[in-house]
N, C-alpha and C positions, 0 to 999 in steps of 0.2 A: 405502536409498539415500547413508549413508555409508562403507556395506561396503565398494562397489568402491573410493573413493579410500583410505581405511585402507589393504584389499591390496597396492593400487597404491604407495602410500608403501613401507609394510615392503619388499615384492620389488624393487621399481625405484629407490627410494633407499636405507633404509636397510641392506638386504641387499647391493647392489651396491656403497655405498663402505665399512660394515665388510669385507666379503671383499676389498676394493683393501687396506685396511692391513694385513692378514693375508697378501695377495701381496709387501707390500715385504721381508715377515721369513721369506720360502720361495723357495726353487727352485725349478723347474718340475716337481719331479716331488716335489713338498712337502716337503722339509726344511726346519729351521728353520735361518739361518743373516742373514749381517750383511753378505755378498759385495755385496750389489746397493750398497745405498749407497756400498761404498768402492768399486766399479765408479763409481756416478754421481760421488763424490765428486774421481773421479779423470781422468775424462773432462771435467769440469764445469773443472776448475782444467786446464787441458792447453791451453797457445795452440791454436789451427785445431782444435779438438776440434768435432765438430758441435755439441754442448750449449754448449758456449763462445760458439760463433759465434750459435747458433738464440737466446741469450740475451739475447747484446748485440743483436741484430736484433729480439728481441720487445724488449726496450724502447725502441727507436726506432720501431716501433709504435704503442709506447702511448704513447709523446708526440708521437709525427703525430697519432693520434686526439685529444689531450686540447688540444694547443698552435698545432695548425693547423688539423684538421677541426672542431672546434669554435669555436675563434676565427672561422674565415672562413664556416662556416654562420651564426652569430650576425650577424655584418655583413651578411651578403645578406639576414637571415631581418627586419633592421631596415628595410633601402630598402625591401623588397618591402610590410615594414609601411607606410610611407608610402606605398606604391601610387605608387612615380615612372612613368613612361612605360612600357611592356612587360614590368611587372609578371607577367600574367599569363602571356604566352608561358615567359619567366624561372622561373616555378614548375613548368610543366610542362620546360622544357629542364632543371633542375637535378634534379627527379627522375625524369627518367628511364631514368637508369642501374641506379634503384631497382628497377624497372619487369621490363626486360628481362635477359634470364638470362645470369648469372652466365657460364656458357660463350660465350654470343655474344660477351659487351662482353670479352673479354677475347682472344678471335678476332679482333674487331674490331682492336681496340688493338695487340695482337701485329704484323697485319700491318701498320696502317699507319704501324707505328716502325723494319720490318723496311728493310734495306738497299734492299728492294728495290720498298718502296711509298712514299706518300707524301713521310714523313720523307726517306729518300732521296734521293730525287728532287730534294728543296731542298737535302742537303747537295753533291751533284751539282752543281746550276746554278750552285754559288755555287764549285765546285773544290776540295768538300775530299771523302774518302773516309767514303762511309756506315757506319757505325757497328755493331756487334752490340751492342746497349742490352742485351738479358738475356740475352748470354751474354761477359759482360764481368764478374768479380767487384767491378770499382770502379764501376758502373754499373748494375747489375744490381738489389739491394737500393732503390739510390734510382729507378730505373724505376717498380720495383713501388711504393712508397710515393707516387712522384706517382699510379699510376693508383689509387691508395686514395682521394686527395685529392680528383682529379677525379669519382669517383664515389660519395663518403661522405658528401653533402650533405642526401640524401630526408628522411634518419628526422629527422636534425637540426634540420634547418627546419621540417619539418611541427610536433615538436614545440615549436618556437622561435614560429613563426609564429603556432600556437594560443594561446601563453601571452599573448603580445602582443595578441592580439585581447580578449582578454578584460579589456585594461586599460579603466574606465573614460573613455568619451568627457570627461565635465565633466573631469579630469585634466588631457587631451591640450590643450583646450581653454582652460582656464585658465595651463598654464606658454604656450601660444602668444600670449595677450595679456600675459604676462610678459615678452614677449620672450628665451623661453629659446633659445639657440643646440642646432644639433643635435648638438654634445658632449656639453655640459650636461644636455643630454635623455635621452642614452643613461646618462651612468653617475651620472648622480641620481634619473633617474626609472624607465627602461625596464628597467635591471637590476635594482634593487632591488625590482621590483614582479613579475617573471619570475624572480627568484631561485631560487624553490621547484623549480624546472624543472631550472637549470642544475644545482642541488644534487642532482638528483637524476642528474644526465645525468654528473655528477663522478662518485658512488658507483657506479655502473655501470661507469663507465669503470676506477674502482680495483678492480673484482672484478677486472676481466677483466685487468692488471697483466700476467701471465704466460701467458697465451690469447692476447692481442693477436697476428693478422698478419693476413696479405693470401693472396690465391689463388695461393701456393706451387707449389701441386699443379698448377697449370691452364698456370702459366708455366714455371716452372723445375726445379721437383720436390726443391725443395732443391737444386741445385747453383751454383757458380759465387757461394758462400757468400752465399747467399739463405733459408738453413736458419733456422728459428724452433722454439721448444720446441713451438709447436703441432701444426708439421710434423712436429717429432723423434720427437713422440709417435706420430702417427698412424707415421711410419714402421715404428719399431721394432713397433709392433703388427702392419700389413698385412705388414712385408715379413721380420722374424724372429721375427714370433710373441712376441715378450718383454712377456710382461704383466709381471715381476716387477720390474725393473727401473724401467720407466714409474712403475709403484707406487710405489716409493721415492721416483723425481723428485717427481710428486705430492704423497705427504705432506711433503716436502720445500719444496717450492714454499708447500704450502696451510701451514705451520709460518712460515711468511714473510710471506705474504700477508694474512695474518689481521691482525694485528697493525697491518700496513700498510695494510688497510681503517676498522679502527676509529682509526686517526689520523687518517685520510681525513674519516672522520664528524665524528669530535671538532672540528677545524677548522673544518668546514663548520658545525657546530649555534652557533658563536661566533659568527659574522653573523647580526646580529638580524634577525628575518621581518619582513614586511610584509605586515598585512591590509586588503583593501582588499573 
């Protein structure tokens, strides 16, 4: 029974990753070269190039995932955990974008913010010209970031509310009798008790620092300065069939990403765990 997973690991993980390392040092016809790295470093340091713009946007998406989506999901999860009025309805509303197809969601969102859509009608009502939010380099990336926030609560909320539901009722009753306020309850009780879940999500997000992205293909196809590293890799392979430069880029980002992940894990391990 172990034969199938072992063969799968050798073929689809070990071989693929080892071959990608070799591709980074080869031309398309198999000759050994360092030109892939030379091309990559020239592009990533060139202002306005696809790779440099993609790296900047990728870091924006990473910060958006960690400092905006996770924080807002944690706050919303706490209020749902307190079972305020409308909790059941809002749980469905916030998780609904995670159930609906991303193609359908992006189409709805794109039509909503279009100059001929509801948002355009609001602009016209107040006497302003409706902007092309996805066709303007100054607003395109910000608009997609907003879309990612709007549709990004589902999984985080499930994990956070699940972790909060495991907190013993006796602890919550005790702090209520002690007159603990909502702010103190979150900082001193809730966060330490669900820290294992938060730390796991932080590490998972850290592993995706250079793969953080949004639905670029469905919205702009990388135009209007919306390129990310993930979409650049897809475009290089799909459009230009250039596996070698992509392999060199992947090796470069791996060499930077691994120490970063280890640093994040080391910092997280410094926070004392709470057993209950």
